[in-house]
N, C-alpha and C positions, 0 to 999 in steps of 0.2 A: 652035520650040516643042518642048518635051521630051515624049516619049511618057508616057502615064499609067502608073501602077503596074500595072494589070491587063495592059496590053500587054507591059510588061517581064516580068511573071510568066509570061505565055503564051509569050513568046520563050524565056525560060529553061527552062521545062518542055519545050517542043518540042525545044530543043537537047539537053537531057538524054536525052529519049526517043530521038532520032536517034542519038546517040553510043552509047547502051545497045544499041540494036538492031544497029548496025554491029559493035560489039564482040562481041555475042552470036553473030553469024554467024561472025565471024573465029575466035573462040575455039572454037566448036563444030567448025568445019572442021579447025582445027589439032589438036584433041585428041579427035577422034571414034574414033581407032583403039584407045585404051586403055580401061580400065574406069573406074568411078566414082572409085575411090581415086586413080588417076593424074590424072584430071580435076581433082579437088579439090586435089591437091598442086600442079598447074600454076597454078590460080587463086590459091592462097595465095602461091606464089612471085612471080607477077605483081603481086599486091597489095603484098607487102613491098618489092619492087624499085621500084615506082612511088612509094610513100610515101617510101622512102629518097631517091629522086631528087628529089622535091619539096622535102624538107627540106635536102638537101645541095647541090643543083645549081641550084635556082631562085633567080634574082636579079631583083628588080623595081627598075627604075631610077626615080628621082624619087618614091619613096614613103617614108613614115616606117617606122621599125622596127615599129611597131604594125600598120600596114597590111600589111606583108610577113608578119608572124606570122599575122595573121588570114587572109590569102589562102592561105598554106601550110596552115593548119589546115583551112580549108574545102575546099581541093583534096584534101587527104588524106582527109577525111571522105567526099567525093564518090567517090573511088576505092574506098574500103572499101564504101560503100553500093552502088555500082554492081556491083562484083565479087561481093559476097555475094548478089546477086539471081540470079546464074547458077546453074542447076541442071544436073545431068548429064542428057543426053537422047541416047538411042541413035539417034534419027532422022537 
């Protein structure tokens, strides 16, 4: 029996929140020594590198070209959305 759509949405949302919080802690710890400008530059560099990697290195086996393009687009959007939610925090 397939899970219903609300369960899938809850799983997807939970996964996104978990990844966001892990990345927030890792990034904050890595870049806590610099100032806000340095922090923002690091976030931008990570975003650009991740999106580039998605579009150039990601290969999905057994899928159509349309599916691969859609997955790459959504993954890239997720990266951008996720990383732009991070703010500089001196804590």
